[in-house]
N, C-alpha and C positions, 0 to 999 in steps of 0.2 A: 462344504465352507468349514476350516478354522473356526474357533472360537475366540473371540477376543477376550484379552484379561482386563479385568474392571478393576480401578486401585479408587479409591475416596481419599482424600487429603482433609486434615481437618479446618485450616487455613489458608489464605491467598500465598503467603511466604513459601510456605512445603511442596503450595502447587506449581509457581513459579520457578522453583526451585528445581524440582522434577524436569520441566520445562526445557532446561539448559542440560538436559541427557539427552537428548531428540529432537523430530523437527514436530509441531503439535499441528493443527488444522490452518491456522492461517501461515505458521512457516511455512507447511507446502505449497501453499500457494507462491510465497516470493521464491523458494526455492526455484519453482519451477518458472520462474520470470512473469507471472501474472499481478504482484504486486506494484501499486499504485505511487506508495509513498517510500518504497524501501526494496533498495537493489538484492540482490546473489550477494554480491560483493557486502555490503551491511551485514545481513542475516549471517554470511560463515565469520567475519569481523567480533559478532555479539556471542555467536555458539560457539565460539575459540577463546574467549575472554579477552579477545585483545582489547574490546570495549566495551563498555557495560552498554545494554538494554536505553533506547531513548524510551522514555514514556511515550505511550500513545493519549494524547489530550487534544483529541481533536473533536470540534462539534460531533462529526459524521462519527464516529466511535462511538461517543456517549447518546449522540441518535441511537446508535441501534442497538446500544445496551437496555437505554427504558422503555425501546417497543418492543422489546422480545418479551413480557410476559401479554400486555393486549394482542398483540400480533398472534400469540399459542393459543390466545380465548378465543379468539376471532377465528381459528381454522377449525378447531375443536367443535362450535356450532354450525359454523358450516360445512363441514363434512360427515359429522358423527361419527369422528373417531375420538378416540380417548387419545389423551396427550400429555405426557409426566414430564416433570423435569430432571436429568437424571445429578444435576447436582452444580452449581457452578463452577467445585473443586474437586470433577470427577474426570476421569481421565480413561478412556479404553486404547490399551495398544493391542497393536499390531500381534498376532500370534507368533509368527516366523521371524517379523522383525522390530524387536524392541524400541529401536531409533525414531519407531514412527506411533505416532499415536492421536486419539482425537477426543475433543468435548464439544460433544452434540448439542446445538442451541435449544432443542428436546426431543427427542423419543415419542412415537404413537404408535398403538394398535388399530387394525384395523375392524371394529367386528364383523363383517359380513365376509372379508379375505375373498370374495368370488371372483373378483375382476386381476389379481396378481397372480404372481407364479407359484410354483407347486410347494417351494420350501414351507417347512412346516415355520410357524408365529415362535418367536423366542421370546422368554420373557420380558427381555430389556427393550424388544419393540425396532419399527423402524428410525432413521433420522429424517427430523425435520428440520432445514435447512431457511432460519428468519433470516429476509435480508433489509435493507432500507436504503433508497438511493433518490438522490435527485440529479443525476446524470444524464442530461436528453439520450447519450446511446445506449447507456443499460436499461434504460426505461424501455424504450424502443424493444430491445430484445428480450426482458421481460415478459414486456405484455404480448410479446408475439406466442408465448407460451414457451421459450427458451432459458436456457442459462445462458449465463456470460462463460466466459473459457474459465475464467479463477471461480465461478459458483461449480461450476459442472466439477471440476479439477477437484474443489472439496466434499462434496456431496458424495463425489464414486470415490474418494480416500475413505471417506463415512463408514461408504456402504462395503467395501473392503476388508476395515477395521473389523467393522460387529457382523460381515457374512451373510449381508443381506443382498439383494436383490432386485430391492427397488425404495425409492425414498420419495419426498416432497417438498416441496418450497413454497412458504410464504410469503410475500413481499407486499410494502409500501412503497408505492413511488410520490416524488414531492417534484411532479413536474409544471403543466399549467393546472392540474386537478389534482387534485391525491385522491389515489387509489390503492384498494387492497386488491390481491389475486394471488392465488395461489394452483398449483398442478403437481400432477405424478410425476416423476422420471425414473425411467428405467436401469437399471447398472449396465455403466457400458465398457465391457468385460476388455476391446481395444485400447480404450484411453487410459484403466488403468495398469495393462502391460505395456505400455509406453513410459508412462508416468513411474514403475517402480524403478525402475533402472536409472534414473535419471537421479532418482531422488535418494538412492541408494550411492549414486557418486557422491552427489553431496555432502552426506554425512561422512564418507569416506575421505574425504577432502578436508572437512573440518576436524577428523582424527588424526591426518598426517599433518598438517598446516599447510594446505597447500589451496589456497584460494583462488576462487573461479574467474572465469576472466574480465576483465577491466574493464567498464561500461560508462557511457559518458553521461550518466545520471548525476545530478543533485545528491543523492542517498550516498552516492559512493564517493564524492568527492569529500563531504560531509564527514565520512567516515574514513577516509586517509587523512584526513586534518584533524581529529578526533585521537589516531594511532600514533599519530607525528607533529603533534601544534607547534612545536618549536625547529628553529631550524638548530643546527650546532655549531656550523660554522667549518665542518669539514667538507672535502672534496670525493665522491663515491664515481670512481668510473663505474660507467653504463655498460650494458651489456650490447653487442652490435646490433642487435632488432633496434635498437636509438634511432640508427640512420634510415630506415623505413619510416619512424614514425617523425624521423624531423621532415621529410616533406609530404608525411601526409597532412600535417600541421600547416606545412607553406602551403600546399594547395586548396586546404578547405580554407584559408586565409584568406587566400587571393578568390576562390569564389565567393565568400562573404562579400569581401570588398565589392567586388561587381556588381550583387546583387543587390546591398544597401545603396552602391550608387543609382542602380535602376530605381528603387523604391525612393529612396529622397527626392529623383529630378520627378518621378510621376506622383508623389505629395505635393511637391511646389506647383506641379503645373495645376492641380485641384484645385488649391491654395489663392492660384490667379486668376481661375477662374469664379470664382467665389466671392470675390474682394472683399467690399464690405458687410456682405448677407449673413447671417450666422447660418441658416443650412442652404446645400446644392444639393437638386433633386431632378434625375433625370430617368422617366419611369416609376416605378418601385424603388429605385434605389438612391439613396439619403446619406450625403454625408454635414457633417457637423462639424465647425470650425470658429465654436463660440470664444469669447474673450474667458480667460481665468486667472483670476488677481488672488495672488496667495498672501496671507498677514506678514506684515514686514518682521524681521526678527533682529537680531541684536546679540553678538558673539562677542565672549569675554573674556579673558585667561583666567585661569585658577585664581590668580593670587588676588583677584577681585568678588572672587567669590564672597571673604566674609566681611568687604565692603557693601553688601549686596544685602548680605542677611544683617550686618549692624543698622541698615535705614530701608529693611522691612519692603525692599523690592524684590516683587515677586520674581522667578526666576527658575529654572531646573537644568539641575548637572544632568548628561548623559554620559557617560562613559565610554572613554577610545574604544575604537573598535580594536579585536586583534586578528589577525590572519594572516596566511602563508598565498603569496601573490607568483605562479610560474608563468618565469619570461625568458624569450631567448636572450643570451646575452653574449658581446664578443668576445670578454676577457673578464677571468675572477679577480675581485678588487673592491 
C-alpha cells in the first residue's frame, strides 16, 4: 500500500482553499450519492465555482464537532489504544489521486496489535471515525455493529488513502436512550474498487464543466436557482429530450392528483368518524383531531409602517420572498 501525503495548513482559510482543489471526506459521501442534505449536483456546482459553498450551520453538525473530543477520550479509555488528533487543518492526500483527500477525526495505535492484519504499524496510526446521530434508522444500523452506507464509504476511503487495513468507529446515539458504542471495521477492497472510478468520474465532470445527472432533491433545485436567481425575459430553445420530460411531468402530476384525492377522502372519512371527540382509537392505532387556534394577525401596507412606528405600535416587517416558479404555459406573453 502506498503512503499518503500529509499536509498541515496554518488556518481554516487555507485549509478550505485547498478543499476546493478536490474531494474531501464529506465531499466523497455526497459525490457517491449518500449525502443527506446536499446532492451531487450541488457539490459539483460548488467545486466548479458556479456557487459559493453553503455554510454548514445545522445543530447536528455542531453537535458532531463538539462531541469529538469526549468521544475520542472515551474510546481511548474503553480500548486502551492511544488516540491522537491529527489536527483540524491536516489533510492526507491519496498518493496516486491528488484530488482525493481526508481529514480523519482521530488516529489511533493499538499497543497489542495481536488481532489485526499483518501490515506494519505506521506512525500516523489507524483512522477512528466519530459519529453522533439521533436518526432511528441509523441508530439501528450502528447498534447492530455495522456502519451506515455513508460511514462505511468514508472510513474505507480513509483506509485507502492512509494505506491501512482496518479502522474503528466510536458512535454516540441520541434515541430513547443515549448510548456510546465502538467497533472495529476491516478494510473492504471491493467497496473501494467500486468507489474509485465513480469519484474519478465526478472530479472529471468538475474539471470539464459537465454536471452530474439532475435529481429531484431540494438541494439541486436550490442550487439551480442560486446559479440562475433571476429570469432575463429571453426565450431559449430547449433540446428534444424535453418532450419526454413533458410527458413524464404530466404522468407524475396525474398520479399525484389521483393519490391526493384518495388521501383526502380517507382523511375526511376518519374526521367524520371522530366527530366532536379529540381522539379516535382502534386497537393500538390512535388519531388526533385537536382544535388549533392561531393568534390573529394584521397585515398593513409598507406605507403604514412609519405610522406604526410613530405611535409605538408593535409590529414586524418581513421582507417579501423572491423566487422563481416553473409552470407550463400555453403562450409566451
